[in-house]
C-alpha positions as a Python dict, from the first residue, in 0.01 Angstrom:
ca = {
    (1, 'M'): (0, 0, 0),
    (2, 'P'): (-105, -337, 143),
    (3, 'E'): (-239, -337, 497),
    (4, 'I'): (-60, -548, 760),
    (5, 'K'): (-299, -793, 925),
    (6, 'L'): (-314, -813, 1304),
    (7, 'K'): (-326, -1163, 1455),
    (8, 'H'): (-409, -1112, 1824),
    (9, 'V'): (-356, -893, 2130),
    (10, 'V'): (-50, -1001, 2330),
    (11, 'S'): (-121, -786, 2636),
    (12, 'C'): (-261, -453, 2748),
    (13, 'S'): (-216, -246, 3062),
    (14, 'T'): (-587, -169, 3103),
    (15, 'E'): (-916, -201, 2911),
    (16, 'D'): (-1279, -106, 2952),
    (17, 'P'): (-1526, -398, 2982),
    (18, 'T'): (-1712, -268, 2677),
    (19, 'H'): (-1430, -112, 2477),
    (20, 'K'): (-1169, -389, 2490),
    (21, 'A'): (-830, -405, 2323),
    (22, 'D'): (-956, -681, 2087),
    (23, 'N'): (-1160, -413, 1908),
    (24, 'L'): (-838, -289, 1745),
    (25, 'L'): (-801, -620, 1554),
    (26, 'S'): (-1104, -544, 1336),
    (27, 'A'): (-1031, -191, 1226),
    (28, 'D'): (-1311, -184, 970),
    (29, 'T'): (-1573, -162, 1244),
    (30, 'Y'): (-1388, 128, 1410),
    (31, 'R'): (-1463, 0, 1756),
    (32, 'K'): (-1266, 168, 2031),
    (33, 'W'): (-1015, 58, 2293),
    (34, 'K'): (-1038, 266, 2611),
    (35, 'A'): (-886, 258, 2959),
    (36, 'A'): (-1080, 98, 3243),
    (37, 'R'): (-1113, 427, 3437),
    (38, 'P'): (-1044, 798, 3378),
    (39, 'G'): (-725, 968, 3493),
    (40, 'E'): (-477, 687, 3430),
    (41, 'K'): (-122, 815, 3383),
    (42, 'Q'): (-33, 591, 3087),
    (43, 'T'): (-184, 301, 2893),
    (44, 'S'): (-28, 57, 2649),
    (45, 'V'): (-126, -236, 2426),
    (46, 'I'): (93, -491, 2243),
    (47, 'L'): (-36, -634, 1911),
    (48, 'Q'): (96, -936, 1717),
    (49, 'F'): (133, -937, 1336),
    (50, 'E'): (60, -1253, 1137),
    (51, 'K'): (421, -1249, 1013),
    (52, 'E'): (728, -1030, 1018),
    (53, 'E'): (659, -716, 817),
    (54, 'Q'): (830, -389, 733),
    (55, 'V'): (612, -95, 843),
    (56, 'H'): (591, 176, 578),
    (57, 'S'): (310, 398, 712),
    (58, 'I'): (64, 418, 1005),
    (59, 'D'): (-294, 549, 1032),
    (60, 'I'): (-409, 633, 1388),
    (61, 'G'): (-754, 738, 1505),
    (62, 'N'): (-748, 898, 1849),
    (63, 'E'): (-986, 853, 2140),
    (64, 'G'): (-900, 1123, 2396),
    (65, 'S'): (-522, 1063, 2414),
    (66, 'A'): (-294, 1367, 2426),
    (67, 'F'): (19, 1180, 2312),
    (68, 'I'): (69, 850, 2126),
    (69, 'E'): (396, 664, 2071),
    (70, 'V'): (453, 350, 1861),
    (71, 'L'): (732, 99, 1929),
    (72, 'V'): (813, -227, 1749),
    (73, 'G'): (983, -551, 1850),
    (74, 'N'): (995, -925, 1795),
    (75, 'S'): (824, -1215, 1967),
    (76, 'S'): (1134, -1265, 2182),
    (77, 'A'): (1094, -919, 2342),
    (78, 'V'): (1020, -947, 2714),
    (79, 'R'): (1132, -608, 2847),
    (80, 'D'): (1051, -249, 2753),
    (81, 'Q'): (1407, -185, 2638),
    (82, 'D'): (1377, -470, 2383),
    (83, 'Y'): (1141, -251, 2178),
    (84, 'E'): (1263, 10, 1929),
    (85, 'V'): (1087, 340, 1866),
    (86, 'L'): (916, 352, 1526),
    (87, 'L'): (704, 667, 1574),
    (88, 'V'): (819, 922, 1831),
    (89, 'T'): (567, 1058, 2079),
    (90, 'S'): (320, 1257, 1867),
    (91, 'S'): (64, 1512, 1985),
    (92, 'F'): (-305, 1449, 1916),
    (93, 'M'): (-463, 1699, 2161),
    (94, 'S'): (-346, 2032, 2302),
    (95, 'P'): (-373, 2113, 2675),
    (96, 'T'): (-676, 2335, 2609),
    (97, 'E'): (-852, 2067, 2406),
    (98, 'S'): (-779, 1808, 2676),
    (99, 'R'): (-927, 2021, 2955),
    (100, 'N'): (-1237, 2104, 2748),
    (101, 'S'): (-1273, 1749, 2602),
    (102, 'T'): (-1284, 1879, 2244),
    (103, 'N'): (-1138, 1728, 1924),
    (104, 'M'): (-1097, 1391, 2094),
    (105, 'N'): (-1116, 1186, 1771),
    (106, 'R'): (-844, 1344, 1559),
    (107, 'V'): (-705, 1116, 1283),
    (108, 'R'): (-343, 1141, 1170),
    (109, 'F'): (-159, 963, 886),
    (110, 'F'): (215, 907, 930),
    (111, 'A'): (411, 844, 610),
    (112, 'A'): (753, 679, 575),
    (113, 'N'): (942, 1007, 614),
    (114, 'Q'): (781, 1064, 956),
    (115, 'L'): (894, 726, 1096),
    (116, 'Q'): (1233, 643, 1244),
    (117, 'K'): (1446, 558, 939),
    (118, 'S'): (1667, 286, 1087),
    (119, 'T'): (1373, 112, 1256),
    (120, 'A'): (1139, 133, 956),
    (121, 'Q'): (1391, -44, 732),
    (122, 'E'): (1379, -368, 937),
    (123, 'K'): (1105, -628, 977),
    (124, 'W'): (906, -677, 1299),
    (125, 'D'): (620, -895, 1415),
    (126, 'R'): (505, -705, 1725),
    (127, 'V'): (400, -347, 1786),
    (128, 'K'): (354, -162, 2116),
    (129, 'I'): (132, 147, 2131),
    (130, 'V'): (171, 381, 2433),
    (131, 'C'): (-97, 645, 2505),
    (132, 'S'): (-92, 920, 2770),
    (133, 'Q'): (-315, 1209, 2882),
    (134, 'P'): (-136, 1430, 3139),
    (135, 'Y'): (-368, 1730, 3101),
    (136, 'S'): (-701, 1585, 3215),
    (137, 'K'): (-803, 1343, 3488),
    (138, 'N'): (-1162, 1309, 3366),
    (139, 'I'): (-1107, 1126, 3037),
    (140, 'A'): (-1096, 747, 2989),
    (141, 'Y'): (-871, 768, 2683),
    (142, 'G'): (-738, 515, 2430),
    (143, 'L'): (-754, 450, 2053),
    (144, 'A'): (-1039, 452, 1801),
    (145, 'F'): (-844, 248, 1543),
    (146, 'V'): (-493, 184, 1414),
    (147, 'K'): (-374, 55, 1074),
    (148, 'F'): (-27, -46, 960),
    (149, 'H'): (83, -59, 597),
    (150, 'S'): (376, -240, 436),
    (151, 'P'): (583, -92, 150),
    (152, 'P'): (416, -99, -192),
    (153, 'D'): (507, -388, -420),
    (154, 'K'): (717, -291, -720),
    (155, 'N'): (509, -519, -943),
    (156, 'D'): (183, -345, -850),
    (157, 'P'): (38, -135, -1136),
    (158, 'Q'): (62, 239, -1099),
    (159, 'P'): (-268, 406, -998),
    (160, 'M'): (-466, 542, -1288),
    (161, 'S'): (-504, 917, -1304),
    (162, 'S'): (-853, 1045, -1232),
    (163, 'P'): (-1060, 1158, -1535),
    (164, 'K'): (-1038, 1525, -1611),
    (165, 'L'): (-1329, 1729, -1472),
    (166, 'T'): (-1470, 1961, -1737),
    (167, 'K'): (-1813, 2050, -1595),
    (168, 'L'): (-1937, 2113, -1239),
    (169, 'G'): (-2315, 2147, -1224),
    (170, 'Q'): (-2414, 2439, -1446),
    (171, 'F'): (-2060, 2575, -1452),
    (172, 'R'): (-1787, 2484, -1698),
    (173, 'V'): (-1440, 2427, -1554),
    (174, 'K'): (-1172, 2645, -1711),
    (175, 'D'): (-923, 2452, -1923),
    (176, 'E'): (-580, 2522, -1780),
    (177, 'S'): (-290, 2491, -2019),
    (178, 'P'): (49, 2376, -1888),
    (179, 'S'): (191, 2724, -1937),
    (180, 'S'): (-80, 2886, -1728),
    (181, 'T'): (-73, 2628, -1450),
    (182, 'S'): (300, 2657, -1412),
    (183, 'S'): (268, 3029, -1345),
    (184, 'I'): (-7, 3011, -1083),
    (185, 'Q'): (69, 2688, -904),
    (186, 'P'): (78, 2718, -523),
    (187, 'G'): (432, 2790, -414),
    (188, 'S'): (561, 2847, -769),
    (189, 'L'): (684, 3197, -687),
    (190, 'F'): (891, 3069, -395),
    (191, 'F'): (1019, 2781, -608),
    (192, 'N'): (1128, 3021, -884),
    (193, 'R'): (1289, 3246, -626),
    (194, 'E'): (1480, 2952, -481),
    (195, 'N'): (1600, 2849, -830),
    (196, 'T'): (1704, 3209, -900),
    (197, 'E'): (1903, 3221, -575),
    (198, 'K'): (2068, 2888, -658),
    (199, 'N'): (2158, 3007, -1009),
    (200, 'S'): (2294, 3338, -873),
    (201, 'N'): (2499, 3155, -611),
    (202, 'A'): (2634, 2919, -878),
    (203, 'L'): (2719, 3217, -1099),
    (204, 'K'): (2895, 3392, -811),
    (205, 'G'): (3095, 3078, -739),
    (206, 'K'): (3188, 3046, -1105),
    (207, 'L'): (3298, 3412, -1126),
    (208, 'K'): (3493, 3377, -805),
    (209, 'K'): (3669, 3070, -941),
    (210, 'Q'): (3748, 3247, -1269),
    (211, 'S'): (3887, 3552, -1088),
    (212, 'K'): (4100, 3325, -869),
    (213, 'C'): (4239, 3144, -1175),
    (214, 'H'): (4304, 3479, -1343),
    (215, 'L'): (4488, 3604, -1033),
    (216, 'E'): (4699, 3286, -1016),
    (217, 'L'): (4781, 3314, -1388),
    (218, 'K'): (4875, 3681, -1347),
    (219, 'T'): (5097, 3601, -1048),
    (220, 'K'): (5259, 3315, -1238),
    (221, 'R'): (5334, 3540, -1538),
    (222, 'K'): (5479, 3808, -1311),
    (223, 'F'): (5702, 3551, -1140),
    (224, 'E'): (5821, 3412, -1476),
    (225, 'F'): (5893, 3765, -1602),
    (226, 'S'): (6102, 3846, -1294),
    (227, 'K'): (6278, 3511, -1335),
    (228, 'E'): (6362, 3596, -1697),
    (229, 'R'): (6501, 3932, -1590),
    (230, 'Q'): (6721, 3764, -1330),
    (231, 'S'): (6846, 3510, -1585),
    (232, 'A'): (6912, 3778, -1853),
    (233, 'P'): (7268, 3765, -2002),
    (234, 'G'): (7503, 4002, -1824),
    (235, 'P'): (7878, 4051, -1850),
    (236, 'P'): (8060, 3729, -1931),
    (237, 'P'): (8170, 3547, -1616),
    (238, 'K'): (8536, 3534, -1536),
    (239, 'K'): (8711, 3208, -1592),
    (240, 'A'): (8792, 3018, -1280),
    (241, 'S'): (9160, 3008, -1189),
    (242, 'P'): (9332, 2673, -1204),
    (243, 'A'): (9405, 2698, -830),
    (244, 'V'): (9038, 2652, -756),
    (245, 'S'): (8939, 2288, -726),
    (246, 'P'): (8653, 2159, -943),
    (247, 'E'): (8459, 2058, -632),
    (248, 'T'): (8434, 2416, -515),
    (249, 'S'): (8089, 2552, -606),
    (250, 'P'): (8051, 2914, -725),
    (251, 'A'): (7911, 3168, -479),
    (252, 'P'): (7536, 3220, -511),
    (253, 'R'): (7405, 3540, -663),
    (254, 'P'): (7235, 3802, -436),
    (255, 'A'): (6889, 3708, -566),
    (256, 'E'): (6954, 3342, -483),
    (257, 'K'): (7078, 3438, -136),
    (258, 'K'): (6763, 3636, -79),
    (259, 'R'): (6545, 3344, -183),
    (260, 'E'): (6739, 3100, 33),
    (261, 'S'): (6719, 3325, 340),
    (262, 'H'): (6338, 3284, 355),
    (263, 'P'): (6232, 2942, 490),
    (264, 'K'): (5963, 2756, 305),
    (265, 'P'): (5622, 2803, 472),
    (266, 'E'): (5539, 2434, 503),
    (267, 'A'): (5566, 2369, 876),
    (268, 'K'): (5258, 2566, 979),
    (269, 'P'): (5012, 2404, 735),
    (270, 'K'): (5140, 2062, 838),
    (271, 'Q'): (5084, 2144, 1205),
    (272, 'Q'): (4735, 2273, 1132),
    (273, 'K'): (4659, 1962, 929),
    (274, 'A'): (4777, 1740, 1214),
    (275, 'K'): (4559, 1931, 1461),
    (276, 'S'): (4254, 1899, 1237),
    (277, 'E'): (4316, 1524, 1195),
    (278, 'N'): (4339, 1480, 1573),
    (279, 'A'): (4015, 1675, 1622),
    (280, 'Q'): (3836, 1450, 1369),
    (281, 'Q'): (3958, 1117, 1505),
    (282, 'V'): (3611, 1028, 1641),
    (283, 'P'): (3355, 969, 1360),
    (284, 'F'): (3035, 1171, 1375),
    (285, 'N'): (2816, 863, 1424),
    (286, 'R'): (3020, 762, 1733),
    (287, 'I'): (3040, 1096, 1916),
    (288, 'M'): (2778, 988, 2173),
    (289, 'E'): (2855, 618, 2169),
    (290, 'G'): (2766, 468, 2508),
    (291, 'V'): (2508, 737, 2591),
    (292, 'V'): (2158, 606, 2666),
    (293, 'F'): (1926, 906, 2702),
    (294, 'V'): (1569, 981, 2805),
    (295, 'L'): (1371, 1297, 2710),
    (296, 'S'): (1144, 1493, 2943),
    (297, 'G'): (939, 1810, 2901),
    (298, 'F'): (971, 1848, 2521),
    (299, 'Q'): (692, 1854, 2264),
    (300, 'N'): (694, 1762, 1898),
    (301, 'P'): (820, 1850, 1648),
    (302, 'F'): (1122, 1973, 1849),
    (303, 'R'): (1124, 1651, 2057),
    (304, 'G'): (1165, 1442, 1742),
    (305, 'E'): (1437, 1668, 1602),
    (306, 'L'): (1636, 1658, 1927),
    (307, 'R'): (1604, 1280, 1945),
    (308, 'E'): (1716, 1238, 1580),
    (309, 'K'): (2030, 1449, 1642),
    (310, 'A'): (2132, 1235, 1939),
    (311, 'L'): (2066, 910, 1750),
    (312, 'D'): (2269, 1034, 1453),
    (313, 'M'): (2568, 1074, 1686),
    (314, 'G'): (2547, 711, 1809),
    (315, 'A'): (2337, 752, 2125),
    (316, 'K'): (2049, 518, 2223),
    (317, 'Y'): (1701, 628, 2323),
    (318, 'R'): (1472, 498, 2598),
    (319, 'P'): (1113, 623, 2642),
    (320, 'D'): (1140, 582, 3022),
    (321, 'W'): (1429, 573, 3271),
    (322, 'T'): (1579, 223, 3288),
    (323, 'P'): (1881, 78, 3475),
    (324, 'D'): (2099, 113, 3164),
    (325, 'S'): (2003, 480, 3104),
    (326, 'T'): (2285, 732, 3151),
    (327, 'H'): (2144, 1080, 3078),
    (328, 'L'): (1810, 1259, 3118),
    (329, 'I'): (1775, 1551, 2875),
    (330, 'C'): (1525, 1778, 3047),
    (331, 'A'): (1348, 2096, 2932),
    (332, 'F'): (1298, 2230, 3284),
    (333, 'A'): (1322, 2111, 3644),
    (334, 'N'): (1056, 1940, 3858),
    (335, 'T'): (909, 1713, 3591),
    (336, 'P'): (814, 1360, 3709),
    (337, 'K'): (1113, 1209, 3528),
    (338, 'Y'): (1339, 1481, 3672),
    (339, 'S'): (1245, 1384, 4028),
    (340, 'Q'): (1282, 1013, 3950),
    (341, 'V'): (1628, 1047, 3794),
    (342, 'K'): (1752, 1289, 4060),
    (343, 'A'): (1651, 1042, 4332),
    (344, 'A'): (1831, 764, 4144),
    (345, 'G'): (2149, 974, 4115),
    (346, 'G'): (2140, 1000, 3734),
    (347, 'I'): (2284, 1270, 3514),
    (348, 'I'): (2036, 1547, 3418),
    (349, 'V'): (2143, 1784, 3139),
    (350, 'R'): (1992, 2056, 2923),
    (351, 'K'): (1910, 2023, 2552),
    (352, 'E'): (2201, 2250, 2456),
    (353, 'W'): (2442, 1961, 2521),
    (354, 'V'): (2306, 1759, 2227),
    (355, 'M'): (2264, 2065, 2004),
    (356, 'D'): (2620, 2193, 2062),
    (357, 'C'): (2774, 1847, 2008),
    (358, 'H'): (2579, 1812, 1683),
    (359, 'K'): (2670, 2163, 1569),
    (360, 'R'): (3044, 2135, 1645),
    (361, 'K'): (3060, 1768, 1538),
    (362, 'Q'): (3263, 1676, 1845),
    (363, 'K'): (3201, 1536, 2192),
    (364, 'I'): (3164, 1805, 2460),
    (365, 'S'): (3166, 1733, 2833),
    (366, 'Y'): (2818, 1725, 2984),
    (367, 'K'): (2930, 1903, 3304),
    (368, 'R'): (2879, 2254, 3174),
    (369, 'Y'): (2520, 2158, 3076),
    (370, 'L'): (2407, 2006, 3408),
    (371, 'M'): (2050, 2099, 3499),
    (372, 'D'): (2101, 2128, 3877),
    (373, 'G'): (2477, 2193, 3877),
    (374, 'A'): (2549, 1887, 4093),
    (375, 'E'): (2803, 1625, 3988),
    (376, 'S'): (2700, 1259, 3994),
    (377, 'S'): (2891, 949, 4096),
    (378, 'S'): (2957, 844, 3735),
    (379, 'E'): (3170, 1147, 3646),
    (380, 'S'): (3490, 942, 3648),
    (381, 'E'): (3367, 760, 3340),
    (382, 'M'): (3329, 1084, 3140),
    (383, 'E'): (3596, 1321, 3011),
    (384, 'V'): (3724, 1591, 3249),
    (385, 'D'): (3619, 1943, 3164),
    (386, 'D'): (3917, 2170, 3214),
    (387, 'Q'): (3721, 2485, 3152),
    (388, 'S'): (3436, 2438, 3403),
    (389, 'E'): (3621, 2608, 3689),
    (390, 'E'): (3735, 2890, 3461),
    (391, 'E'): (3377, 2949, 3338),
    (392, 'T'): (3247, 2956, 3697),
    (393, 'N'): (3506, 3214, 3796),
    (394, 'T'): (3425, 3418, 3485),
    (395, 'K'): (3055, 3413, 3571),
    (396, 'V'): (3121, 3534, 3927),
    (397, 'N'): (3348, 3806, 3792),
    (398, 'V'): (3075, 3921, 3552),
    (399, 'I'): (2828, 3963, 3842),
    (400, 'Y'): (3078, 4160, 4050),
    (401, 'F'): (3171, 4364, 3746),
    (402, 'T'): (2808, 4459, 3677),
    (403, 'I'): (2762, 4571, 4039),
    (404, 'L'): (3083, 4771, 4021),
    (405, 'L'): (2971, 4938, 3696),
    (406, 'C'): (2643, 5046, 3854),
    (407, 'V'): (2826, 5193, 4155),
    (408, 'L'): (3080, 5369, 3935),
    (409, 'D'): (2805, 5517, 3717),
    (410, 'R'): (2629, 5650, 4025),
    (411, 'V'): (2949, 5800, 4167),
    (412, 'E'): (3040, 5952, 3829),
    (413, 'N'): (2699, 6118, 3802),
    (414, 'E'): (2735, 6265, 4152),
    (415, 'N'): (3085, 6393, 4072),
    (416, 'Q'): (2958, 6562, 3755),
    (417, 'Q'): (2679, 6727, 3953),
    (418, 'K'): (2930, 6849, 4212),
    (419, 'K'): (3158, 6986, 3939),
    (420, 'A'): (2865, 7165, 3777),
    (421, 'S'): (2758, 7321, 4107),
    (422, 'A'): (3117, 7422, 4183),
    (423, 'A'): (3149, 7586, 3839),
    (424, 'K'): (2829, 7780, 3896),
    (425, 'K'): (2957, 7891, 4236),
    (426, 'A'): (3290, 8003, 4085),
    (427, 'V'): (3112, 8207, 3821),
    (428, 'K'): (2899, 8368, 4090),
    (429, 'E'): (3208, 8457, 4297),
    (430, 'E'): (3375, 8611, 3991),
    (431, 'E'): (3075, 8829, 3942),
    (432, 'D'): (3071, 8925, 4313),
    (433, 'P'): (3417, 8867, 4462),
    (434, 'Y'): (3303, 8995, 4806),
    (435, 'G'): (2984, 8791, 4815),
    (436, 'G'): (3151, 8455, 4877),
    (437, 'S'): (3226, 8287, 5205),
    (438, 'T'): (3530, 8404, 5404),
    (439, 'D'): (3589, 8063, 5561),
    (440, 'E'): (3916, 7899, 5462),
    (441, 'N'): (3897, 7553, 5302),
    (442, 'T'): (4178, 7334, 5425),
    (443, 'D'): (4330, 7048, 5228),
    (444, 'A'): (4193, 6799, 5481),
    (445, 'E'): (3838, 6910, 5406),
    (446, 'A'): (3895, 6886, 5030),
    (447, 'E'): (4032, 6532, 5045),
    (448, 'V'): (3752, 6376, 5252),
    (449, 'D'): (3642, 6045, 5091),
    (450, 'H'): (3267, 6017, 5069),
    (451, 'P'): (3118, 5668, 5121),
    (452, 'I'): (2990, 5483, 4813),
    (453, 'P'): (2612, 5529, 4798),
    (454, 'E'): (2400, 5220, 4854),
    (455, 'L'): (2204, 5085, 4557),
    (456, 'P'): (1823, 5060, 4585),
    (457, 'D'): (1677, 4716, 4653),
    (458, 'F'): (1363, 4740, 4437),
    (459, 'L'): (1382, 4370, 4339),
    (460, 'S'): (1481, 4230, 4679),
    (461, 'G'): (1340, 3880, 4735),
    (462, 'K'): (1249, 3829, 4369),
    (463, 'R'): (1403, 3554, 4153),
    (464, 'F'): (1429, 3581, 3775),
    (465, 'F'): (1501, 3351, 3480),
    (466, 'L'): (1599, 3494, 3139),
    (467, 'Y'): (1437, 3283, 2864),
    (468, 'G'): (1521, 3273, 2495),
    (469, 'K'): (1725, 3513, 2285),
    (470, 'F'): (1755, 3888, 2335),
    (471, 'P'): (1851, 4142, 2065),
    (472, 'N'): (2194, 4311, 2069),
    (473, 'N'): (2333, 4348, 2424),
    (474, 'E'): (1996, 4333, 2602),
    (475, 'R'): (2069, 4020, 2809),
    (476, 'R'): (2379, 4178, 2966),
    (477, 'L'): (2185, 4499, 3043),
    (478, 'L'): (1900, 4305, 3209),
    (479, 'L'): (2150, 4106, 3415),
    (480, 'R'): (2312, 4432, 3525),
    (481, 'Y'): (1986, 4597, 3634),
    (482, 'I'): (1844, 4292, 3816),
    (483, 'V'): (2164, 4231, 4014),
    (484, 'A'): (2204, 4603, 4091),
    (485, 'F'): (1848, 4620, 4232),
    (486, 'N'): (1916, 4319, 4460),
    (487, 'G'): (1730, 4064, 4244),
    (488, 'V'): (1847, 3703, 4202),
    (489, 'I'): (1920, 3543, 3863),
    (490, 'E'): (1849, 3168, 3838),
    (491, 'D'): (2044, 2970, 3578),
    (492, 'Y'): (1769, 2711, 3535),
    (493, 'M'): (1389, 2694, 3553),
    (494, 'T'): (1350, 2580, 3916),
    (495, 'E'): (1061, 2601, 4161),
    (496, 'K'): (1220, 2916, 4310),
    (497, 'V'): (1170, 3122, 3993),
    (498, 'Q'): (897, 3387, 4021),
    (499, 'F'): (946, 3590, 3703),
    (500, 'V'): (1043, 3471, 3354),
    (501, 'V'): (1177, 3759, 3141),
    (502, 'T'): (1143, 3700, 2765),
    (503, 'S'): (1136, 3913, 2451),
    (504, 'E'): (1010, 3634, 2222),
    (505, 'G'): (645, 3640, 2324),
    (506, 'W'): (435, 3345, 2445),
    (507, 'H'): (577, 2994, 2396),
    (508, 'D'): (392, 2660, 2411),
    (509, 'S'): (625, 2532, 2684),
    (510, 'F'): (500, 2808, 2919),
    (511, 'E'): (177, 2614, 2975),
    (512, 'D'): (374, 2310, 3094),
    (513, 'A'): (583, 2532, 3319),
    (514, 'L'): (267, 2683, 3473),
    (515, 'M'): (136, 2332, 3549),
    (516, 'E'): (454, 2262, 3744),
    (517, 'N'): (479, 2605, 3910),
    (518, 'G'): (160, 2807, 3938),
    (519, 'N'): (344, 3112, 4081),
    (520, 'L'): (528, 3190, 3756),
    (521, 'N'): (481, 3529, 3589),
    (522, 'F'): (601, 3588, 3232),
    (523, 'V'): (708, 3952, 3183),
    (524, 'K'): (868, 4169, 2914),
    (525, 'P'): (1212, 4334, 2954),
    (526, 'T'): (1042, 4676, 2946),
    (527, 'W'): (933, 4620, 3309),
    (528, 'I'): (1297, 4616, 3427),
    (529, 'Y'): (1381, 4920, 3212),
    (530, 'A'): (1084, 5113, 3351),
    (531, 'I'): (1195, 5040, 3710),
    (532, 'N'): (1541, 5175, 3630),
    (533, 'E'): (1407, 5490, 3462),
    (534, 'R'): (1159, 5581, 3737),
    (535, 'Q'): (1382, 5451, 4021),
    (536, 'K'): (1096, 5277, 4199),
    (537, 'L'): (923, 4938, 4198),
    (538, 'L'): (638, 4927, 3946),
    (539, 'P'): (360, 4665, 3917),
    (540, 'Y'): (447, 4393, 3668),
    (541, 'Q'): (89, 4331, 3545),
    (542, 'P'): (100, 4587, 3258),
    (543, 'Y'): (415, 4421, 3126),
    (544, 'T'): (303, 4055, 3134),
    (545, 'V'): (333, 3823, 2832),
    (546, 'V'): (1, 3661, 2736),
    (547, 'P'): (-85, 3388, 2479),
}
C-alpha cells in the first residue's frame, strides 16, 4: 500500500525544543515529537498532506501516551467540530504501565476494518492527532512516528509468495500435504464445528419447512374430503312451487349457516399490521437524528462499539463538549467531562440508553436513563416519557415491599415459636392436668397486639451500589437485605458510594473509579449473606474483590 506523504505541520499545541513536531514529517528517521513539559492534560498536532488522499491504514509508534485519537479534515477546517473521527481513541498504555513508565514505545497497526467506515471512504488533506496521558504527571509524552497509507492500486501486481522453506540449519522441515494441514490448522476444529452447526441448523429449518408443508397438505385434504361429504348427492330436492318468485333464493343448508355464523379472522391481523407499520415509521438510521453526543469514562474496545451503535442510528459524535452537543454518555459520575456538562446544564445519560435504542430499533426517551436524575432545560424538545412516574412509584413500592417482607418473616417466625411452645405446654398439661397454672386467661389478655419488632441496623450509614449482572434472583435478595439492615442503595456511581457489590469479579473500570473516589471498596455478595446469617456486622475485608 502506498504511503501518503506529509507536506508540513499546520500547528501543534506544544512541543519540546529538541523533539519538535517537524520530526514526524520524516518518519524514516523515527525522531520523536514530545510535549514541552511533563503532566500536560492533552496534546495535539495537525499535519498537512501533499494532496487529498483516502486513508486506508495507519501505523503509530507511541512515546508515553496512554490514549491516541486520529481525526481528519480539509484545509478549510478552522474549528474542532470541523474534523471527523477516523480512528477512535485507542489505548497504548495501561494505568499500571503509565505509573511505572514501562512499555512506552508500543507500536500498533490499524487496518481498514479498524477505522471509521464512513470517514475512511472519503478523501482528506489534513489529519489531527490527539494524545493524552491521564494516569501519570511525570511523563512528557507524544509520538515516536506515524505513517498513513492509501488504498492499494488495482493495477499493482500481487505480491509473490515466499519460497518454500525445506531446511532449517541441520534440520529438515516436514513436508505438509494439503490434507494434513487442513486437519491441524489453528482454529480448524472451531471452524468445522461452526460449519457443522450451520449445516444442522439448515437441516432443522428444512425439516421444519417440510413438516409444515405436510401439515398444510394434510389439512387441505381433510377439508376437501369434508367438503365432498357435504356435497354428496342426497334425496332429490323438491321442485319449487310456482307461487315462489324466481328472485327468492333457497334457504341455506345447516353447514352453510354454521360457516356463515363465524366471522372471517381478518380484522385482527390487519390491526396488528397497522401497529407494526406505525412502530417502524422512523428508519433505523434516523432514530437518533439530531443527537450530538460525547463519551466519558469508557475504554476501548467497548468505547468504539458504543460509538458505532450511536452513529449507526444517525447521531453525531464530538470528542469534547461543544456548544452544539446535546448529550453526554457517561460511565460513572464525577469525571471531568461530567462536571463540565453538569455546570453547563447539559443532558447526562447512561450507556444503556444507546444500547436499548439499538436493541429495540426504536427511539426511547432519555429521561429514564439520566445519570443524576435531574431534568434539564431542553426537555421540551424531547418526547415525553409517560412511564417515568409509574416506574418511580413502582421502585418506591418495591423498597417498601421488601421492608414489609422482612418484618412479616420476623413476625411469622416468632408466631411459629410461640405456637411450638404452646403445643409443648399443652402436652405437658395433658400429662399432668394438676400441674398447670390455676390463673384464668381472659379474652383481653389473649387478644393483646404485640408491637412489630424493630429490624437491626447493621448497615446504618453505609451506601451501596450493585454493579453488573447477578445470577437468578440474587439482585432482589441483596436489595432486600441491605434495605432491611438500614443500608442505602445508590442508583448511580456517585461520590457517596462506599461499597460496590459485584459477582462478576474485578473489572478494568474499577481502577478509573478508584482514581475518582479513593474510599471505594469492592465486595462480594457473600458479605451481605454472612451478615444476615450471623445477625451481626462482619468485617468486609475477607470478602473484597481484588484484581
